[in-house]
C-alpha positions, 0 to 999 in steps of 0.5 A: 851791821848797823841795824844789829848795833842799834838793836844791841846798843840803842838807835840814839847811841849808834846814830850819834856815833856814826854822826860824830865819826862822819863829822870827824872824817869828812874832811880828812877822808882818812879813816881806818878800821882801828880808828873806827873801832876805837871810836866805837869803844869810846863813843858807845862803850867797851863792848861795841869794839868787839861787836864791830870787829866780829862783823868786820872780820867775819868770814860769813854774816851774821858772824856766829858769835852774834846770832 
C-alpha cells in the first residue's frame, strides 16, 4: 500500500506523512482508521483519503479501482 502511495503521491510526501503520523501517535498509541485517513487527506491531499480507503477496506489486493 505504501509503495503504491509513494508512486502515486511521491516518496518524500508519503514518508513525511508517515513520520508525522508516527510522532503524533507514538506516545498515545490510540490511532484509528478514521484518524489515519483524515491525516492522509490533510497531509498528502484530498485524493489520499480515497486511495488509502480503497486499500484498507478492499476485499482483495490490489483494489480493482487502483489497478
